[in-house]
C-alpha positions in Angstrom: -70.1 -146.0 -46.8 -66.8 -144.6 -47.4 -64.4 -146.0 -49.7 -60.7 -146.5 -48.2 -58.9 -143.9 -50.1 -61.4 -141.2 -50.2 -60.0 -137.3 -48.1 -62.3 -134.7 -47.3 -61.7 -131.6 -49.7 -60.9 -129.2 -46.5 -57.7 -131.7 -46.7 -57.1 -131.9 -50.1 -57.2 -128.4 -50.7 -54.7 -127.5 -47.8 -52.5 -130.1 -49.1 -52.7 -128.1 -52.8 -51.9 -125.0 -50.7 -49.4 -126.1 -50.0 -47.6 -127.7 -53.1 -48.0 -124.8 -54.3 -46.6 -122.6 -51.9 -50.0 -120.0 -51.3 -51.0 -121.4 -47.5 -48.0 -119.0 -46.0 -49.0 -115.8 -48.5 -52.5 -116.7 -47.4 -51.3 -116.4 -43.4 -49.4 -113.5 -44.1 -52.3 -112.0 -45.8 -54.7 -113.4 -42.8 -52.0 -111.2 -40.2 -52.4 -108.7 -41.9 -56.3 -107.9 -42.3 -56.3 -108.9 -38.4 -53.9 -106.2 -37.6 -57.0 -103.9 -35.8 -58.1 -107.4 -33.9 -54.7 -108.2 -32.4 -53.3 -104.7 -31.6 -56.4 -102.5 -31.0 -58.3 -100.4 -32.8 -55.9 -97.4 -31.2 -52.4 -99.1 -32.6 -54.7 -99.7 -36.0 -55.5 -96.2 -36.3 -51.7 -95.1 -36.4 -50.6 -97.6 -38.7 -50.4 -96.6 -42.2 -48.6 -99.1 -44.1 -48.2 -102.9 -43.0 -46.5 -105.8 -45.3 -44.8 -109.2 -44.8 -41.5 -110.0 -47.0 -39.3 -112.4 -46.4 -40.6 -112.9 -42.8 -40.4 -110.0 -42.2 -43.4 -107.6 -40.9 -42.7 -104.0 -41.7 -44.7 -101.9 -40.1 -45.3 -97.8 -41.0 -46.6 -95.4 -38.0 -47.9 -92.1 -38.0 -46.4 -91.7 -34.0 -42.6 -92.2 -32.7 -43.9 -92.5 -29.1 -46.4 -95.4 -30.8 -43.2 -96.6 -32.6 -40.9 -96.5 -29.7 -43.6 -98.6 -27.5 -43.9 -101.3 -30.3 -40.0 -101.8 -30.7 -40.0 -102.5 -26.9 -43.0 -105.4 -27.5 -41.9 -106.4 -30.6 -41.0 -109.9 -29.1 -44.8 -110.4 -27.7 -46.0 -109.1 -30.9 -44.0 -111.6 -33.0 -45.4 -114.4 -30.4 -48.8 -113.5 -30.9 -49.0 -113.6 -34.4 -47.3 -116.6 -34.7 -50.0 -118.0 -32.4 -52.2 -116.6 -34.4 -51.0 -117.9 -37.1 -50.5 -121.4 -36.1 -46.9 -121.4 -37.1 -43.8 -119.3 -37.4 -44.9 -116.5 -40.3 -42.9 -113.4 -38.7 -39.3 -113.6 -37.2 -38.5 -109.9 -37.2 -40.7 -106.4 -37.1 -38.9 -103.3 -38.8 -41.0 -100.1 -37.7 -40.5 -97.0 -39.5 
């Protein structure tokens, strides 16, 4: 029988991560790690550097054609990333 003041371990860890403000960084890292899954293999192969700073996703590309295409699709990409994260992690994309 459970006591009324018990919590699941996952809930406790989640609360701790939020209090320490680590949960956002973990979600940012998860987005970077799943870049190929989100955008596809061809885009991932032509991407040289991805990082997040202050809710801005920075992407360095090797192809100017791909750069233009991603700039046109940036709002859809932001929506896709935020949907995967479960909250608004990215507000803007900068393509270099």
